[in-house]
NUDRENVEX-675503 format. One record per residue (C-alpha): residue in three letters; x, y, z. Coordinates in steps of 0.02 Angstrom, whole numbers, padded with zeros to 5 digits, always signed. Layout:
ALAXYZ ...
! end
This chain:
MET+01962+02180+01315 ILE+01779+02231+01330 LYS+01754+02208+01143 THR+01832+02033+01151 ALA+01720+01984+01297 ALA+01567+02046+01204 LEU+01613+01942+01052 CYS+01633+01788+01161 LEU+01461+01816+01238 LEU+01386+01834+01064 ALA+01468+01671+01010 VAL+01397+01579+01161 ALA+01226+01654+01129 GLY+01233+01600+00947 THR+01278+01423+00998 ALA+01132+01418+01119 ALA+01016+01485+00987 ALA+01062+01350+00861 ASN+01044+01212+00991 PRO+01063+01063+00874 TYR+01024+00888+00939 GLU+01099+00732+00862 CYS+00981+00632+00753 MET+00974+00495+00622 ILE+00895+00505+00450 GLU+00810+00343+00403 PRO+00698+00282+00262 ASN+00514+00304+00293 GLN+00488+00120+00251 VAL+00594-00030+00207 VAL+00495-00169+00123 ASP+00544-00344+00066 VAL+00451-00382-00095 ARG+00392-00563-00090 SER+00266-00658-00192 SER+00104-00714-00109 VAL+00104-00867-00223 GLU+00239-00988-00275 GLY+00301-00983-00454 LEU+00447-00961-00572 ILE+00505-00783-00599 GLU+00479-00737-00782 LYS+00547-00560-00777 VAL+00617-00434-00654 HIS+00592-00259-00722 VAL+00708-00163-00606 GLN+00888-00162-00547 ARG+00973-00107-00388 GLY+00969+00082-00372 ASP+00819+00108-00488 ARG+00687+00232-00437 VAL+00511+00161-00443 ARG+00336+00234-00437 ALA+00187+00172-00337 GLY+00095+00041-00439 GLN+00241+00009-00558 VAL+00264-00173-00610 LEU+00421-00242-00528 VAL+00413-00430-00553 GLN+00313-00545-00666 LEU+00292-00729-00624 GLU+00262-00861-00758 SER+00073-00858-00783 ALA+00024-00953-00941 ALA-00099-01067-00849 GLU-00178-00920-00759 ASN-00199-00825-00923 SER-00287-00976-00999 ALA-00401-00989-00847 VAL-00448-00806-00866 ALA-00487-00828-01051 LEU-00595-00981-01015 ALA-00688-00895-00874 LYS-00718-00743-00981 ALA-00790-00850-01121 LYS-00911-00930-00998 ALA-00960-00761-00926 ASP-00992-00689-01099 ALA-01093-00839-01159 GLN-01277-00788-01181 GLY-01348-00940-01273 ARG-01424-01029-01124 LEU-01498-00869-01055 GLN-01572-00819-01223 THR-01646-00993-01248 ALA-01730-00988-01078 GLN-01798-00815-01112 ASN-01871-00870-01279 ARG-01952-01022-01199 LEU-02027-00912-01064 ASP-02099-00794-01195 TYR-02179-00942-01284 ALA-02246-01017-01121 GLN-02320-00848-01073 LYS-02412-00833-01239 LYS-02471-01014-01227 LEU-02542-00983-01054 GLU-02631-00827-01112 ARG-02712-00923-01256 SER-02759-01065-01138 ASN-02842-00941-01020 GLN-02943-00868-01163 LEU-02994-01037-01231 GLN-03035-01106-01059 ALA-03145-00954-01025 GLN-03241-00998-01184 SER-03245-01183-01136 PHE-03140-01234-01288 VAL-03005-01318-01179 SER-03014-01406-01015 ALA-02956-01333-00850 GLN-02823-01469-00848 ALA-02747-01406-01011 ARG-02745-01230-00941 ASP-02660-01293-00781 GLU-02530-01385-00884 ALA-02490-01225-00979 GLU-02469-01131-00814 ALA-02356-01268-00744 GLU-02251-01263-00903 LYS-02230-01075-00882 ARG-02172-01096-00702 ILE-02045-01228-00754 VAL-01976-01115-00888 GLU-01967-00969-00764 ALA-01861-01080-00651 GLU-01749-01123-00798 LEU-01727-00938-00835 ARG-01680-00902-00654 ASP-01555-01044-00661 ALA-01480-00974-00822 ARG-01461-00803-00741 GLU-01381-00879-00586 GLN-01259-00975-00696 ARG-01217-00814-00787 ASP-01183-00725-00622 LEU-01080-00873-00561 ALA-00976-00868-00720 ALA-00945-00681-00693 HIS-00883-00718-00515 GLU-00771-00857-00581 HIS-00699-00736-00708 ARG-00660-00609-00573 HIS-00582-00746-00466 ALA-00472-00804-00609 GLN-00422-00624-00642 ASP-00376-00601-00458 LEU-00267-00757-00464 LEU-00180-00690-00617 THR-00155-00520-00535 ARG-00065-00602-00388 ARG+00072-00656-00509 THR+00116-00476-00550 LEU+00209-00386-00410 ARG+00194-00196-00404 SER+00280-00063-00302 PRO+00179-00010-00148 PHE+00254+00166-00148 ASN+00373+00285-00234 GLY+00546+00229-00185 ILE+00714+00154-00231 VAL+00767-00026-00260 MET+00891-00059-00120 ASP+00935-00237-00172 ARG+00886-00375-00293 MET+00901-00551-00225 LEU+00816-00660-00358 ASN+00822-00664-00548 PRO+00720-00735-00693 GLY+00716-00924-00681 ASP+00726-00925-00492 LEU+00581-00994-00391 ALA+00482-00864-00295 GLU+00421-00945-00135 ALA+00274-00881-00034 GLY+00291-00845+00151 THR+00380-00721+00263 GLY+00521-00843+00299 ARG+00567-00860+00116 LYS+00697-00760+00022 PRO+00626-00596-00045 ILE+00642-00548-00227 LEU+00678-00363-00199 LYS+00706-00242-00057 LEU+00627-00070-00076 VAL+00654+00088+00026 GLN+00540+00238+00033 VAL+00642+00398+00038 GLU+00501+00521+00008 PRO+00473+00573+00141 LEU+00618+00527+00254 ARG+00603+00487+00439 VAL+00712+00579+00565 GLU+00736+00502+00739 VAL+00804+00606+00883 VAL+00826+00573+01070 LEU+00790+00718+01189 PRO+00815+00745+01377 LEU+00667+00744+01494 GLU+00685+00932+01516 ALA+00623+00952+01338 TYR+00462+00856+01367 GLY+00307+00963+01353 LYS+00396+01099+01254 LEU+00365+01020+01084 LYS+00205+00988+00990 THR+00167+00881+00839 LYS+00149+00967+00670 THR+00275+01101+00720 ALA+00429+01139+00616 ALA+00614+01106+00646 GLU+00773+01114+00542 VAL+00878+00962+00498 ILE+01062+00974+00453 PRO+01125+00812+00371 GLU+01302+00760+00416 GLY+01425+00789+00275 LEU+01300+00873+00160 GLY+01278+01043+00238 GLY+01125+01148+00214 LYS+00966+01152+00317 TYR+00807+01059+00273 PRO+00635+01092+00349 ALA+00551+00949+00440 MET+00393+00926+00540 ILE+00368+00836+00706 THR+00252+00688+00684 VAL+00277+00582+00842 ILE+00323+00626+01022 ASP+00347+00474+01132 SER+00250+00471+01295 VAL+00349+00324+01365 PHE+00522+00373+01429 ASP+00685+00276+01439 THR+00715+00263+01626 ALA+00900+00221+01617 SER+00950+00371+01512 GLY+00811+00491+01560 THR+00766+00524+01379 PHE+00620+00510+01259 GLY+00609+00496+01070 VAL+00542+00615+00939 ARG+00509+00576+00756 LEU+00506+00703+00616 GLU+00454+00693+00434 LEU+00578+00765+00309 PRO+00512+00801+00133 ASN+00631+00733+00001 SER+00540+00742-00166 GLU+00702+00768-00264 ALA+00799+00636-00165 LYS+00934+00761-00119 VAL+00954+00687+00055 PRO+01009+00504+00070 ALA+00944+00390+00207 GLY+01053+00307+00337 ILE+01158+00457+00388 ARG+01177+00554+00548 CYS+01113+00730+00565 ARG+01077+00872+00685 VAL+00907+00947+00714 ASP+00866+01118+00783 PHE+00700+01142+00875 PRO+00657+01327+00895 ALA+00557+01287+01052 LEU+00711+01207+01137 ARG+00840+01341+01106 GLY+00839+01388+01290 LEU+00899+01213+01339 ALA+01072+01228+01260 PRO+01176+01188+01416 LYS+01077+01029+01451 ALA+01067+00983+01268 SER+01256+00964+01260 LEU+01241+00818+01380 MET+01134+00726+01254 ARG+01258+00729+01112 GLY+01353+00580+01175 ASN+01199+00468+01168 THR+01190+00332+01037 LEU+01035+00338+00929 LYS+00949+00174+00894 
! end
């Protein structure tokens, strides 16, 4: 009888030590991929369920006109004829002025001829400045055309998974948040774990401390780190929220499932924790 009672006490103590709270595993981000410009979709490079990398090309819009604009702007930016002509004229005007100064000092030419040579040099200097400004303007136009072309290529903002594909080649991609997205991406590395705790737990947890997450139906324990502790409570239920970050580099844990999380700092709250398990996580 004593041995049986001792085993029961050990079982209760073990339950209190584990102290798991109900939680929900969610994607770190869910993003609707839309185009910032309107255009026909030329190619969609991914399918539902594909894993994508940050910066990977997902969608290409038809961009023949934009490619032509870039080529034209580049040709203007690379053109050096006008600038070289102005530079040659300035070199000639400089030498002419120097000769005029020498001749005028020896009284071989009039002061008026020397002034005309100086005025010609100043005019050519202005032409050279204008040529340089036009060259710089052409370089800016080339960058602008390149930026417009870049907007027609949609890339992944993070490492993730294609959750859904709503549009296909030939469909019209429309700009604006109210328009139909082309793709839906989810970021599952890392995952986000949301848990609701009773007020008695407030002050006992700190950010950047560890906890263990047990996904429902998968088994196993996964380390996670506290990233957010709410400082605004829910008055009706007397609870507050905590968010954890769950590393998931190998995508072993799916998003959108329930879980349990064990906080080492809260293992003494087991009797009160059981009251929380009936709460519905949002």
